N, C-alpha and C positions, 0 to 999 in steps of 0.2 A: 153369251146370250144368256139371261137368267131364264129359268124354267119356273113355272107356278107349282107351288107345293102339290096342289091337288091332282096335278097331271103326273107328277113322279110317283104320288101315292096310288094313283089309278094303274101305272104301269107296274107298280111292285103287286098289286092283286091279280094283274092280269098274268103274272110270272108264276103264280102259285100253281096253276095246273100242270106246268111243267115237271113239278115234283112227284108227279103220279102217273105222267104218260111214259109209256115205254121204259120202265124201270123193272129190271128183273135179274135174276141172279146165274145168267148164262149169257153166252155170246154166240152170234150167228157165226157160221163157217166163213173162211177166210184165214189170213193169218198177219195182215199187217197191224193188227190190234197187240197180237203177241210180242212183238219186237219193241214196240213202245213200253209194253208193260214190263219186259225184260229190262229194258234201258233204265227204267224207273226203279226197278229192284235194286240194280247195280247203284244206281245214285244213293238210294235209301240206305245200302249196305256200306257205302264208302268206296265202291270198286270203279275202276274207269268204266264210265256208262255203255262203251261202245263193245266190251268184252263180253258178248251175249252167247257164244258157242253156235250162234248162226255162221255157218261156214258159206262165204259169197262165193259164187260159181261165176267166174268172170265172162264164160261164155254164153250166160243167161242174164244178160243186162235187163231185159224186159221185166224179169220177174221181180227183183228187188234191190235197192241198193244196199252196200254192205251194213250200214246203220241209218237210222234216221237223225235228223238234228237233234240236239239236245232240250230243244225249248219246251216240247210237251211232255216228254219224260220227267223234267225238272217240277212241271207243275203237277204231274201225277206223283211223284215220290213221296210227297208227305201223306197222301192217301193211302199208298202201298205199305209205307213205314207203320200206319196206325192199324189199318184194317187188313192188311196182308191182300193175298189174292181174291178181293170181294169185287165181282163186278157190279154187285148191286151199288156198293159204295162209290164206284167210279161212274156210275150211271147218274147218282145224285150229284158227283162232282160236275159231270155233264149240264146238269140242268142248272147249277150254278153259273156255269160259262154261258149258257143260254139266257139266263136272265141278265147278265152283264151285257150280252149282246142285244137284246132287246131295249136297254137303256143307251146303247151306243147307236142304234139304228136310229132311235127317237133323237139322238143328238144331231145325227147326220141330217135327217130330214127337217128339222127345226133350223138348223143353219142354212139351209135352202130356202129359208122364208115360207115354209109350209105351215099352215096353221096346226096348232098343238092337237086337236082331234084328229084331223087327217094323218098327222105324224105318227100319232098311235096307231091308227088303223093299218098304216102302211108297215110298221114295225111288227105288229101282230099278224098281219097277213104273210110275212116271212117266216116268223119264227114258228108259227103254227101250220104251215103249209105241210102237205104231206110229205114231201121230200125231206125236209128239215127234220120234221119228227121221227122219220126212219133213220136217218143219219144220226139222229141224238142217241139212238139205242145201239150205237157202236163206239168203241174205244178208239177214236181216230183224232187226229190233229187238224181236222179242217175246220170245225167250228171255232176252237180258240184261235186260229189262224185267221179266220173270217173276222172275229172280234177286232183284232189289233188292224187289220187292212180297213174295216169300217172306221176305226177312230182315225187312222190316217186320211182316208178321204174326207172325213168330217171336218178335219181340222186344216186341211192342205189350202183351201182356198183362201187367199190373202197371208199367206206366210211371209210375213217380212221381218217380224222382230226374231232376235235371237233366241229369247225363250221359247217361241213357238217352233223354230226350227230345231230346236234340240229336243223338244217334245216329240216332233214328228220322227226324227232320227232314231227315238227310243222305240216309238210304234212300229216303224219298218223292221229295226232290227229285231224285236220281239216276234214279229210275224215272220222272217225268213229263218229266225233260230227254231221256230215251231214247225214250219213247213217251207222247204227250200223254194217252192213254187212262188213265194212271194216276193222273189228276186225281181219279178216282172214289174215290181213296183219301180225299181231302178231303170228297167227299160221305159216305162212310161216317163219318167223324168227326164231321161236322156232324149226322147223324141219330143217332149215338151220343150225342152231347152232348145233343140234344134229348130222347132216351130217358131218359137219367140225370136230366134235369131234371124231367121229367114224373114219373118214378119216384120221386125225392126229394120233391117237392112233395105227390104222393098219400100218401107214408109219413108225413110231417110235418103234413099237412093244413094247409099254408099256402103262400105263394110262397117257395119255396125258393131263392133267388137264390144264395146261397153255395154250396149243393149243386151248383148248375148250373155254377159257375167250377171246383169242385174238379177234374175229371177234367182229364187231361192233354190231351184233344182240343182244348180253346180253345188251348193253348199250341203244340200241333202245327200247328194250322189257321194260326195267326198267323205262326208261323215259317217254314213251307213257303211261304206266300204272299209274305212278305217275301223270302226268299231266292230265289224264282222270279223275283219283279219284278225284283229286283238283277242276275240273269242275263240275263233277256230284254231289259231296257231299257238296261242299262248294259254288261256283261262281254261278252254275245254277241247284241248289238241286231239285231233283223230288222225289215224294213218291214211284215211281215203276221204276225199271230198265228195259229199253228198249231192252237190249241184251238177257235178258231172253227169250223173245219172239222167238228167233232164236233156245233156248234150247228146248222150248216146239215142236218146228217143228221137231228136230234133233231126239228127244224122240220118237215121233210118227214114223219116220222111221226106228229106231233101233227097235222098237216093232214088226215091220212088218218083221223082220230078214233081216240082214245087206246083206247076199249073194242073198236071193229071190228079195229083193227090188233092188239092183244093178242090177241084171240079168234083170229084167221086165222094168227097166227103162233106161237102158243104151242107147236105141236108141234117148233118149231125148237130150243126149249130141250131137249126130250127128245132129238132128233137130236144136239144138240151134245154133252150129257153122255155119251153113249154112244159118242161118237168117240174118246174118251180110253181106251177099254178095247177097242180094236178093232185086229185086223190083217189086212192082205189076204190072202187064201188061197184058191186053186181047189180045194181039197180038201174034199169035200162034208161029210165026218164032222168035219174040223177047224172048217170053217165054223160047223157046227150048234154045236159047243163054244164057239167065240168068240161065237155069239149068245148062249148060257146064260151066258156071263161077263158080256157086256152087260146082259142082262135082270138078273141077279143084284146087279150094280153100280147099276143104277138104283133098284131096290126097297130095297137097303141104304143108299143116300145120302140118300132121302127120309126112312126110317127113323131114320138117324142125325141127320139134321138137326132131326127133332122131337124126338128124346131129348135133343140139346144143348140146343136154347132152352128146353125144359121144366124143365131144372136151372139154366141162366141164360143171359141173352142177351150175348153178348160183342160186341167191335167185329169179329171176323172173321165172325160171324154176319149182322151187317147188311152187311157189305161183300159177303159171298156173296149175298145178296139183291139187292143193286144189279147184281152182275154178270149175274144170271138176269134182270132186267128190262132191262138193256142188250142181251141176246142177243134178248129178245122184240121190242124196239122198233126195235132198229138196223137200218136198211132194208138193210146189207150183212152177209148171214148167212156168217158165217166163224167157225169153232170158235175160231181163234186169238185172238179178242177175249176168250174166256173163260179164258184161260191162267192170268191171275193168281189165279183162283179155284180153279185145279186142287188144288193141296196141301190146300186146306179140304175140297173135293170127296172126297178120298181119307181125309181123317181122317174125316168122317161115316160112310164106308163101313166105316173100321175101328170106330166107335164101336158101330154096330148088330150086326156080325158079332162083335164080342168079346161083346156082351150074350146074342146070339141061339144061336150055335153051341153053347155048353155046354149049353144047355136042350133043343136038338134032338137034339144028338149027344153020346154019352159020350167026347167027347174034349178035350183040352187045346185051347183056343181059339189060344193061341200058336202051338202047332204045327201047328194046323190052317191059319192064315194064312200061315205059312212054306211049307207044302207047297202052298198054292194059288198063292201067288207063283211059285214055281218053275215049276209047272205052266202058270201063264198066259204067262210068258216062254217056255217050250218050245213054246207055240202059235204063237208068232212067230218061231220059228227060221228057218222057210224064208223068211218076208218079210224078216228082218233079213239072212239069205244073200244074198237077191236084190239088195237095194239095195246091198249091199256088193260084188257082183261084177258087176253089170250097170249101166250108165248108164240114166238115164231117157229117155223118148222126148222129141221136141219140145223139144231143148236149144239153147241159143245160147252161144257163137256157133258157128254153121255155116259153112263155106266160102262160100255165096252170100250170107250176111249181111256177111262180111267183106268182100267184093267190093263190095257195095253201099255200105257205110259207108265204104270207102276212096274209091270214085268222088264221093261227097258230101263227104268232108273236102277232096278236090282240087278240086272244080269248083263248090262253094258258097261264097258269100262270107259273112263272119262276121257281117254284118249281116242278112243275109236269113233269113227264117223258113220251116221246112218243116213241113208239117202230115203227121202220121204216127200210125198207131194206138198205137205205143209210142214216145212223144217222148222219155222220159227214158232209154231204151235208145240212142236216137239221138244224144242229147246226150253220153252218156257215151262212145259209140264214135267219135264226129265231133267232138266240142267244138263242134258248130254250136247254132243257136238252133232249137227246135222246140216245137210244141204240138199238142193233140188237137182233134178235132171236140168240139163241144157236143151230146151226143146228146138233151138235153132240149128244145132249141129246134128250130125249123124249119130247114130247108135255106137258105132266103131269109134268115133270121137268122145262119146261119153265114156267109153270103157277106157280109152287112153288117160282122160282125165281121172276116172277113179283108180287106176293102177298107180298113177303118178302121187295122189293123195293118200293111197293105201286104205281106200274105202272099205270097210268091213262088213256092214249090214246094209241090207234094203227091206224097208217096211212098206208092205203092200196092203192097202185098204180096198178089200174087194167092192166092185162096182163103182170105184172112183178112179178113173182113167187106168184101171188095172190091166188093159191091154197093152198098153205102151211097156209097162214094167215086165209082164209075162214075156213079151216079144224079145225084150232085151234080155231076160233071163234064160231064154229058149236059145237064142242064136248068137249072143254075145258072150256072156258070163255065166256059165252054169253054176248054179250053187253048191256048196259043199255039204249044206244042211238047211233044214227049214224047221220051224214050229209054229203053231197055232197058237198066238198068245191072247187072243181074245176073239169073240164073235165077229168075224169078218176081217181079222186082222192076222197076217202072216209075217214073220220076221225071217228073212233068208240071209245065211251067212255066205258072203261071197269069197272069203278066203280064211 
C-alpha cells in the first residue's frame, strides 16, 4: 500500500521530540538492563555473549534466566563498541527504535484501511503515551520486540506469497531472538491453524485436511522453528534455553489452580490495559480527565474486540487473546509483557469509536478522533515536560555505588562469587562473578547452595532488603570479616 510522502514527512517531524524526552546519563534501579549491556559488551569484544559472570541460581527461577536472547544485545553492540558504557547513547538508540516503531504502527493502521490522518493519531497516541515514554528511559528489549511484532501483525493478513511468508518468518525470528516472549506468535499461529481447520471441516462437513494445510500458519510455524533452532544451536549456541524460563513461570501458575489463579488475577488485565492510556499528574481536574480517558478506552476496546470477531476472526484477534491470557496467568504482573498487543488494542478502540461516535454525536468520527488524540496528548504535557527536564529518583550509578563497585573490582578475585541483591549490575560494573539469593527456599537451603558453590562474599546495601541478609548472616553463616566499602555498603566475607 503506497504512502503519501507528506504523511511520511509528518511522521518524521512527530518523531523529533523523542530525541529529547527521557534522555539522561543514568539508569533507574533494577538490573535487567545490566545483563543486556553485559551481553552486548561481550559481542562487541568478540566473546561468547552469554559469558557474563552472572551466576544463575537454579533455585530462584523467578528472578532471571541464565542469559537473555542475543537479539537485543546484537543491536546494542555497535553502540557499546563506539560509546562504551554510555546510557545517554543507549537512550538515543532507544529513540531511533521508537521512531521506527512509529512508522511501523502507521503501516499497521494503514493496512487496516484506516485513513492516514487517523493512523498517524493512533501511532502518536501509542508512542507518546506515559507508559511508553517511561519505558523508553530504560535499556530493555521490550520496545525493539514490539517493533518486530508490530511489523509481523501489520503484514500477516493476506500472507499467501512465499515472499511475504519469508518476510514474516524474519520478523518473527527477530522478535523471538530479541525477547523470547514473542514465541507466543507461534502459539497464535497454531491456534489460528486449528481454528481454520475446524471452520473448514464444519463448512465442508468432512475431514478437511487440505483446508488445514492451506493457510500460511503451517509454513510460518515451520520456518520460524527451523530458523530459530539454527540460530540457537549453531550460530549463537548457548548452554541454557531462555524460553524454559517462561515454562517455570507457567508451571507455577498451573500449580496454583487454573480457575482460581485466573479468577483472582483477572483484575490485572483491566489494570494493564488502562496503563497504556495513563499519564502521571498531580492536578485533580487533569487526573479526572485522564481517568475518563482510561474508562472510555477500556469500554471501547471491549466493544471493538466484539465487533471485530463478529465480522471475522483474524490471526491478530487470536494473538490478542493469548496476550490477555498471559497477563492473567503470568506470575509477574508487568504491563510491558502486553506491549506486543498494544497496536491491536488501539485498533479495537478505533473500530468501536468510529462506529459509535456518528450515532451519538452529529460529528464526523475522523475529526472527533483527531481532536481527541490532540487533547489526550495535551493531558500528558506536564508529565512529558517533567521527565524531559528532571531526572528520576533512585538512579544508578550514584557516587556511593561507584565507590563500592570500584572496591570490589580491586579487591575481589575473578573466581570468587559475591551474593548481592542486584547481581547483574554488579557484574556489569565490576566484571566479577555474582549471584542472588533464592527467595523461594529456606535460609538453610541457601546456605547449602553457597557452600556447594564456595561463595566467598556477601554485599549488603543497607535499607534495601538488608533484613533478609542480616538474618542469614546471624543465623546461618556468620561472617569471618566485614568492611564498610562505601556509604551504606558492607562487604562480608563468608569464608
